TORRO-775025 format. One record per residue (C-alpha): residue in three letters; x, y, z. Coordinates in pm, whole numbers, padded with zeros to 5 digits, always signed. Each point is the difference from the previous one (the first is absolute). Example, Ala and Ser with C-alpha at 12.3 -4.5 7.8 and 13.67 -1.06 7.14 Angstrom:
BEGIN
Ala+01230-00450+00780Ser+00137+00344-00066
END
This chain:
BEGIN
Unk-00780+01875+02757Unk+00268-00233+00129Unk+00020-00328-00181Unk-00031-00284+00248Unk-00052-00366-00057Unk-00196-00138+00292Unk-00027-00352-00127Unk+00250-00251-00118Unk-00143-00274-00216Unk+00102-00350+00086Unk+00007-00098-00365Unk+00337-00159-00046Unk+00208+00106-00298Unk+00207-00257-00180Unk+00374+00048+00021Unk+00214+00073-00309Unk+00245-00114-00275Unk+00298+00148-00178Unk+00217+00074-00299Unk+00159+00330-00085Unk+00101+00011-00363Unk-00251+00258-00116Unk+00075+00233+00289Unk+00364+00042-00097Unk-00116+00260-00252Unk-00120+00216+00287Unk+00260+00152+00231Unk-00147-00158+00312Unk-00086+00272+00244Unk-00030-00045+00375Unk-00138+00283+00208Unk+00266-00079+00259Unk+00294+00004-00240Unk-00097+00295-00218Unk+00230+00298-00001Unk-00111+00268+00241Unk-00210+00259-00183Unk-00002+00368+00076Unk-00343-00044+00161Unk-00207-00299+00092Unk-00373-00022+00073Unk-00098-00044+00364Unk+00000-00357+00126Unk-00309-00163+00147Unk+00021-00039+00379Unk+00217-00297+00103Unk+00105-00067-00360Unk+00345+00018-00155Unk-00087-00004-00370Unk-00370+00082-00042Unk-00089+00358-00083Unk-00308+00200+00097Unk-00248+00055-00284Unk-00327+00185-00050Unk-00285-00016-00251Unk-00143+00336-00114Unk-00369+00095+00008Unk-00191+00191-00269Unk+00057+00374+00036Unk+00351-00033+00142Unk+00244+00280-00085Unk+00379+00015+00013Unk+00164+00285+00193Unk+00355+00136+00003Unk+00014-00030+00380Unk-00222-00106+00288Unk-00300+00228+00057Unk-00300+00135-00193Unk+00175+00333-00062Unk+00291-00159-00189Unk+00020+00031-00382Unk-00198-00267-00185Unk+00217-00214-00228Unk-00280-00214-00141Unk-00370+00086+00029Unk-00110-00349-00097Unk+00177-00322+00095Unk-00134-00307-00175Unk-00228-00162+00261Unk+00126-00314+00171Unk+00364+00047-00095Unk+00246-00182+00228Unk+00281+00214+00146Unk+00292-00064+00233Unk+00018+00214+00317Unk+00327+00190+00058Unk-00095+00226+00290Unk-00291+00076+00232Unk-00088+00337+00149Unk-00286+00149+00204Unk-00137+00342-00095Unk-00283+00149+00210Unk-00086-00345+00131Unk-00020-00158-00347Unk+00248-00262-00115Unk+00184+00052-00330Unk+00212-00243-00201Unk+00297+00070-00225Unk-00041-00253-00281Unk+00167-00140-00310Unk-00100-00251-00267Unk+00339-00170+00015Unk+00192-00155+00288Unk+00330+00132-00139Unk-00008+00340+00171Unk-00191+00218-00246Unk-00276+00185+00187Unk-00298+00164-00170Unk-00139+00222+00276Unk-00230+00005+00302Unk-00355-00129+00036Unk-00261+00047+00271Unk-00055-00302+00224Unk-00378+00017-00040Unk+00042-00063-00373Unk+00182-00332+00029Unk-00039-00345+00153Unk+00305-00166+00150Unk+00070-00342-00148Unk+00212-00222+00223Unk-00033-00329-00186Unk+00033-00077-00368Unk-00324-00199-00017Unk-00239+00068-00287Unk-00306-00176-00138Unk-00111-00123-00340Unk-00358-00103-00076Unk-00047-00373-00049Unk-00171-00121-00313Unk-00378+00048+00005Unk-00097-00360-00058Unk-00308+00020+00220Unk+00070+00235+00288Unk-00181+00333+00049Unk+00170+00330-00088Unk+00190+00145+00296Unk-00161+00284+00196Unk+00223+00274+00145Unk-00146+00117+00335Unk+00062+00336+00164Unk+00082-00156+00339Unk+00046-00338+00161Unk-00323+00023+00200Unk-00208+00019-00318Unk+00177-00304-00142Unk-00048-00190+00327Unk-00374+00070-00002Unk-00038-00151-00347Unk+00219-00301+00081Unk-00197-00066+00321Unk-00342+00030-00164Unk-00226-00300-00053Unk+00091-00013-00370Unk+00327+00183-00074Unk-00011-00084-00370Unk-00352+00139-00039Unk+00086+00313+00201Unk+00309+00058-00214Unk-00201-00043-00321Unk-00257+00255+00119Unk+00274+00250+00083Unk+00161-00056-00340Unk-00335+00067-00173Unk-00051+00315+00208Unk+00349+00120-00084Unk-00063-00053-00372Unk-00319+00207+00031Unk+00183+00277+00187Unk+00273+00004-00262Unk-00252+00023-00286Unk-00196+00274+00177Unk-00322-00199+00028Unk+00031-00026+00380Unk+00090+00276+00242Unk+00294-00095+00218Unk-00101-00043+00367Unk+00214+00195+00245Unk+00111-00317+00177Unk+00056-00216-00311Unk+00291-00231+00092Unk+00149-00081-00343Unk+00266+00222-00158Unk+00060-00203-00316Unk-00043-00342-00159Unk+00207-00223-00219Unk-00139+00029-00357Unk-00310-00218-00023Unk-00052-00061-00373Unk+00366-00040-00090Unk+00320-00104+00177Unk+00322+00194+00033Unk+00259-00135-00240Unk+00289-00193+00154Unk+00222+00202-00237Unk-00103+00328+00160Unk+00226+00120+00280Unk-00185+00118+00308Unk+00100+00002+00363Unk-00195-00058+00318Unk+00237+00048+00295Unk-00107-00157+00329Unk+00014+00234+00298Unk-00159-00226+00259Unk-00144-00350+00028Unk-00238-00131+00265Unk-00114-00361+00028Unk-00366+00014+00101Unk-00106-00356-00081Unk+00216-00307-00035Unk+00159+00013-00343Unk-00156+00338-00088Unk+00186+00330+00029Unk-00120+00356-00041Unk+00262+00213-00171Unk+00046+00375+00007Unk+00135+00096-00342Unk+00038+00272-00259Unk-00072-00069-00367Unk+00219+00149-00269Unk-00030-00030-00379Unk+00255+00201-00199Unk-00120-00154-00326Unk+00177-00204-00263Unk+00099+00000-00365Unk-00212+00046-00310Unk-00179-00300-00145Unk+00070-00114-00356Unk-00251+00126-00257Unk-00108-00356-00083Unk-00097-00120+00347Unk-00240-00290-00047Unk-00026-00293+00237Unk+00230-00274-00125Unk+00069-00335+00159Unk+00338-00173-00001Unk+00007-00372+00084Unk+00330-00187+00033Unk+00043-00375+00021Unk+00303-00090+00214Unk+00033-00371-00067Unk+00215-00275+00145Unk+00150-00174-00305Unk+00171-00288+00179Unk-00077-00365-00068Unk-00371-00097+00035Unk-00145+00342-00089Unk-00068-00063-00369Unk-00377-00076+00032Unk-00052+00330+00182Unk+00202+00195-00254Unk-00222-00143-00275Unk-00317+00091+00197Unk+00130+00356+00046Unk+00025+00032-00380Unk-00363-00106-00032Unk-00116+00248+00265Unk+00187+00286-00165Unk-00154-00076-00339Unk-00348+00007+00153Unk+00063+00331+00177Unk+00143+00162-00313Unk-00309-00116-00191Unk-00226+00148+00268Unk+00163+00344-00004Unk+00001+00006-00380Unk-00377-00060-00005Unk-00073+00301+00221Unk+00247+00236-00168Unk+00249+00013+00287Unk+00304-00142-00179Unk+00215+00296+00109Unk-00117-00004+00363Unk+00122-00340+00125Unk+00357-00125-00039Unk+00194-00306+00108Unk+00363-00052+00101Unk+00192-00322+00051Unk+00285-00086+00238Unk+00148-00346+00057Unk+00201-00114+00300Unk+00193-00309+00102Unk+00281-00013+00254Unk+00373+00054+00040Unk+00209-00035-00315Unk+00309+00030+00219Unk-00096-00329+00162Unk-00159-00154-00311Unk+00132+00168-00319Unk-00212-00217-00229Unk-00315+00181+00121Unk+00089+00284-00237Unk-00136+00288+00208Unk-00120+00099+00346Unk-00271+00235-00126Unk-00065+00151-00340Unk-00242+00243-00165Unk-00152-00188-00292Unk-00233+00285-00095Unk-00057+00356+00114Unk-00362+00117-00004Unk-00188-00078-00321Unk-00360+00112-00041Unk-00259-00145-00234Unk+00151+00177-00299Unk+00324-00192+00058Unk-00143-00334+00103Unk+00197-00190-00264Unk+00329+00101+00162Unk-00120-00099+00346Unk-00140-00332-00117Unk+00333-00076-00168Unk+00177+00071+00330Unk-00237-00237+00180Unk+00045-00266-00266Unk+00377+00026+00043Unk-00017-00054+00378Unk+00136-00343+00087Unk+00055-00186+00323Unk+00353-00078+00116Unk+00161-00331-00089Unk+00199-00039+00322Unk-00094+00006+00367Unk+00084+00288+00233Unk+00205-00021+00322Unk-00306+00043+00222Unk-00371-00075-00024Unk-00060+00370+00063Unk+00059+00220-00304Unk+00111+00363-00029Unk-00350+00148-00028Unk+00120+00324+00159Unk+00246+00042-00288Unk-00293-00023-00241Unk-00203+00252+00198Unk+00291+00241+00031Unk+00067-00022-00373Unk-00366+00070-00077Unk-00018+00296+00238Unk+00328+00160-00105Unk+00044-00085-00368Unk-00347+00045-00148Unk-00154+00337-00088Unk-00297+00028+00237Unk-00045+00375-00045Unk-00288-00006-00256Unk-00214-00231+00215Unk-00218+00115+00288Unk-00121-00346+00102Unk+00293-00235+00042Unk-00005-00373+00062Unk+00250-00285+00021Unk-00086-00368-00013Unk+00282-00183+00180Unk-00029-00362-00111Unk+00200-00280+00164Unk-00027-00345+00153Unk+00265+00080+00263Unk+00096+00246+00267Unk+00234+00292-00066Unk+00371-00002+00081Unk+00058+00227+00300Unk+00320+00182+00080Unk+00120-00278+00230Unk+00073-00198-00316Unk+00356+00088-00113Unk-00127-00004-00359Unk-00275+00258+00051Unk+00049+00258-00276Unk-00205+00273+00170Unk+00110-00030+00364Unk-00360+00082+00093Unk-00288-00164+00184Unk-00376+00009-00050Unk-00073+00303+00222Unk+00247+00219-00187Unk-00120-00129-00339Unk-00356+00087+00105Unk+00110+00354+00087Unk+00174+00028-00338Unk-00319-00099-00186Unk-00210+00232+00217Unk+00229+00293-00080Unk-00059-00066-00371Unk-00376-00028+00048Unk+00005-00358-00129Unk-00234-00268+00134Unk+00152-00347+00009Unk-00219-00310-00025Unk+00206-00304+00104Unk-00135-00306-00183Unk+00145-00292+00194Unk-00029-00334-00179Unk-00024-00259+00277Unk+00154-00302-00172Unk+00090-00336+00159Unk+00370+00084-00036Unk-00037+00298+00233Unk-00198-00197+00255Unk+00259-00277+00007Unk+00287+00232+00091Unk+00137-00024+00354Unk-00126+00226+00148Unk-00317+00048-00203Unk+00077+00275-00252Unk-00369+00085-00036Unk-00012+00143+00353Unk+00324+00196-00045Unk-00113+00147-00332Unk-00346+00090+00127Unk+00142+00190+00298Unk+00239+00188-00228Unk-00254+00091-00263Unk-00261+00115+00252Unk+00254+00250+00136Unk+00104+00101-00352Unk-00360+00072-00108Unk-00146+00133+00326Unk-00258+00279-00035Unk-00090+00266+00257Unk-00372-00077-00026Unk-00090-00313+00201Unk-00284-00077-00242Unk+00267-00079-00257Unk+00264-00122+00244Unk+00247-00103-00266Unk+00020-00093-00367Unk+00136-00351+00050Unk-00182-00248-00223Unk+00058-00370+00079Unk-00072-00222-00299Unk-00048-00369+00067Unk+00222-00176-00256Unk+00033-00354+00133Unk-00127-00098-00344Unk+00155+00204-00281Unk-00318+00018-00207Unk-00206+00133+00291Unk+00278+00240+00098Unk+00022+00146-00349Unk-00377+00043-00012Unk-00015+00182+00336Unk+00301+00211-00093Unk-00167+00111-00323Unk-00319+00100+00182Unk+00198+00226+00234Unk+00200+00165-00279Unk-00301+00071-00217Unk-00224+00103+00289Unk+00240+00249+00159Unk+00119+00142-00332Unk-00365+00026-00106Unk-00070+00222+00302Unk+00284+00232-00106Unk-00139+00014-00354Unk-00341+00080+00149Unk+00158+00285+00197Unk+00142+00151-00319Unk-00325-00048-00193Unk-00212+00160+00273Unk+00234+00297+00042Unk+00027+00059-00375Unk-00380+00002-00016Unk-00037+00246+00288Unk-00146-00263+00233Unk+00075+00025+00372Unk+00072-00337+00155Unk-00182-00088+00321Unk+00170-00158+00297Unk-00066-00375-00033Unk-00185-00189+00269Unk+00197-00161+00281Unk+00204-00301-00106Unk-00141-00339+00083Unk+00165-00161+00301Unk-00039-00341-00161Unk+00331-00168-00083Unk+00088-00227-00287Unk-00065+00198-00319Unk+00332+00175-00062Unk-00112+00155-00327Unk-00319+00148+00145Unk+00189+00140+00298Unk+00270+00154-00220Unk-00254+00155-00236Unk-00189+00151+00296Unk+00319+00157+00131Unk+00086+00128-00348Unk-00341+00169-00019Unk+00068+00189+00325Unk+00345+00099-00125Unk-00154+00120-00326Unk-00234+00228+00194Unk+00295+00147+00195Unk+00208+00037-00317Unk-00278+00196-00171Unk-00033+00232+00301Unk+00372+00074-00014Unk+00000+00052-00378Unk-00292+00243+00022Unk+00173+00182+00284Unk+00323+00034-00192Unk-00175+00108-00319Unk-00193+00263+00194Unk+00303+00120+00196Unk-00177-00088+00325Unk+00195+00130+00298Unk+00031-00106+00359Unk-00195+00236+00227Unk+00207+00281+00149Unk-00051+00058+00371Unk+00223+00164+00260Unk-00092-00241+00276Unk-00265-00270+00028Unk-00074-00338+00154Unk-00046-00323-00195Unk-00041-00369+00080Unk+00269-00234-00127Unk-00270-00265-00056Unk-00321+00018-00200Unk-00285+00113+00225Unk-00235-00246-00172Unk+00249-00290-00009Unk+00244+00038+00290Unk+00218-00285-00130Unk+00078+00197-00317Unk+00290+00251+00002Unk-00069+00342-00148Unk+00367+00098-00017Unk+00344-00141-00056Unk+00256+00147+00242Unk+00324+00116-00161Unk+00320+00157+00128Unk+00117+00312-00181Unk+00375-00054-00031Unk+00252+00238-00149Unk+00255-00140-00243Unk+00265+00062+00266Unk-00195-00201+00258Unk-00061-00290-00238Unk+00370-00012-00090Unk+00101+00012+00365Unk-00243-00279+00090Unk+00126-00211-00289Unk+00362+00045+00108Unk-00065-00086+00364Unk-00207-00307-00080Unk+00270-00117-00236Unk+00242+00016+00292Unk-00240-00212+00210Unk-00036-00250-00282Unk+00371-00026-00073Unk+00083-00069+00364Unk-00290-00243+00042Unk+00120-00201-00299Unk+00361+00012+00119Unk-00076-00124+00353Unk-00230-00271-00137Unk+00272-00115-00237Unk+00295+00012+00243Unk-00169-00064+00334Unk+00154+00321+00139Unk-00158+00148+00313Unk+00051+00368-00083Unk-00318+00073-00197Unk-00096+00319+00184Unk+00355+00117+00066Unk+00081-00010-00371Unk-00318+00194-00085Unk+00072+00266+00260Unk+00366+00024-00098Unk-00101+00068-00358Unk-00243+00267+00118Unk+00255+00163+00230Unk+00252+00035-00283Unk-00232+00232-00191Unk-00168+00179+00291Unk+00073+00343+00143Unk-00091-00148+00340Unk+00161-00348+00008Unk-00023-00027+00380Unk-00375-00051-00012Unk+00053-00332-00178Unk+00180-00150+00300Unk-00095-00365+00027Unk-00300-00075+00219Unk-00114-00363-00032Unk-00333+00062+00172Unk-00102+00274-00245Unk-00157-00054-00339Unk+00101+00163-00328Unk-00264+00268+00040Unk+00110+00093+00354Unk+00362+00010-00111Unk-00093+00259-00259Unk+00137-00197-00293Unk-00311+00001-00217Unk-00162+00315-00137Unk-00184+00201+00267Unk-00311+00044-00210Unk-00072-00368+00067Unk-00025+00059+00376Unk-00353+00140+00013Unk-00164-00184-00286Unk-00321-00184+00098Unk+00127-00353-00046Unk+00235-00242+00171Unk+00327-00047-00185Unk+00174-00333+00056Unk+00332+00152-00112Unk-00029+00305+00228Unk-00075-00227+00298Unk+00280-00247-00072Unk+00265-00031+00275Unk+00329-00187-00022Unk-00129-00268+00236Unk-00315-00035-00213Unk+00210-00060-00311Unk+00200-00283+00154Unk-00310-00162+00148Unk-00158-00031-00344Unk+00022-00328-00187Unk+00191-00012-00328Unk-00331-00001-00185Unk-00128+00305+00190Unk+00323+00188-00065Unk-00028-00087-00368Unk-00358+00131-00010Unk+00122+00340+00127Unk+00279-00001-00259Unk-00243-00086-00279Unk-00244+00272+00097Unk+00280+00256+00021Unk+00115-00089-00349Unk-00348+00019-00147Unk-00097+00334+00149Unk+00326+00166-00097Unk-00048-00121-00356Unk-00330+00185+00016Unk+00169+00314+00138Unk+00231+00000-00299Unk-00304-00007-00226Unk-00157+00291+00191Unk+00323+00194-00050Unk-00015-00056-00377Unk-00374+00068-00031Unk+00055+00352-00133Unk-00366+00070-00082Unk-00115-00030+00363Unk+00257+00223+00172Unk-00154+00338+00085Unk+00160+00332+00101Unk-00166+00285+00190Unk+00141+00285-00205Unk+00357+00046-00122Unk+00190-00202+00260Unk+00312-00210+00033Unk-00050-00343-00170Unk+00058-00171+00334Unk-00316+00169+00135Unk-00225-00155-00267Unk-00258-00229+00160Unk-00155-00341-00074Unk-00303-00167+00157Unk+00127-00336+00128Unk-00268-00239+00130Unk+00026-00054+00375Unk+00003-00375-00068Unk+00335+00041-00177Unk+00173+00145+00306Unk+00260-00225+00171
END
């Protein structure tokens, strides 16, 4: 089954951003510059660095040589293992593959072609959060899926098939010979985000505008053992702007926390809900008297330790001096909360980001993170943390030139965006033109959203299954009511995931099936997030090449030199075994010149960096060039974090560390 991608999405990926300090610990590996191994896997057609790979089917066996009569080396290969292909052979009209787990030349044996699927692209899927969409159905062929999607009521048809499938699985219904569904996503629970599973895409066909049918396999090798004490616990962190003018909101936060602690004490859940506290300001390099950029004032403290947390809150004070910019370093506060607090004991995770200003982006020379909102959102998503951005819309923000309210709103909507359009995002604007009214509205949001999380814990502890809340009201104006409604939907999804993790719920395992990338009942709601399965070698190579692009972009911007592309290609030629292919060609873009990693070529999105020509670069305004530089910096900061995220690197067997893989969201590609 050859892997082909028939459709290229027009969704435009943001470009990237850079810094390399963390990567110095890894001996950066480029597939082009690696020492020649004794053997290499076969290359994909028309590729210089991408190797052929296959995914095994259940029942596959490993042979000493090609042919059924050869000695069997392994009677049972773990289904859906990914192997590199070292050689192909035809025996009695049947294709055979010589395979190995590693790309470093170690072969394991031969496998029959009918027991594998060829996988040309590194695209895999992850289920989106079930905040209202139907469970995904896995169809036996595309025609069956098309018939449901084209029916008068696709959602109703899908629900009926799901009910029939449940009856077939339980034995209460006999399976019809032509039944079209092979498997379903678990219906009563959700698959934990902490569980590694893989759904490689073999083919994609766009049948309706914005809706694709995907031919995939589904693989679930399982994950680690749960702790013995695995109850649903909620961790809530306040990430608070402590610059001048924030004191009334700090005081109101103390009041809200006291009320929530009292509530959990009354229902005997003191050990199930905990709070953390992080403060942020801005650059101490620019303004030393600020004291800190961001600081953990308290790690998680549950109801049994409320005195310590309340002391930390009482000790939180606003700054006594102004910062260099109206925007503050909110991303520093978020990064500190995500990286420096112990989230592990908590299955439902929430951050309240509280500020009256926008966040410093990486175009500010005093940005401590070097990151932008899209990359910060990905960082929170990877941790399973939901961020509510409580934006206090004060007169000071409105009076900035340009209006800081608009800038901050745009940022925070991106930062808190949710895959389900019913939720949209977790941005909460709080009208604070009058301080007293602002504090009152702020308190309602804090207590309402936190109350929903407490309700989630109480219901789960009591064995109560939450029901999906009714659709949110489209009426605008009541920020607290809107935020509480969204929190209720999130609570439902969080309980599904907790129950799935507690029960060890697995992704369905199918050799080949067809799925819709959008909910059949709500075609504006994605069912999957597309990710790119990158090896550590590929990520390092991409990081190194983008750093070269960034360095030369910054140099030519600074000096006015007109050798942007030539300097990039010269750097590439110095480390290439084939330097002639980097000969300067002004009419070609970086992708056509072969400078960037080949795995980017066939991805279903349009890369602004891949399509960039030398003429394009010099036609851009200074501001447009700076936007590319900023995005490069931010994305590469994120790549460094992927590299150091040890818990999410996965190996298929005992392989070279460079062949370990990581699921990188497609949106994070350059």
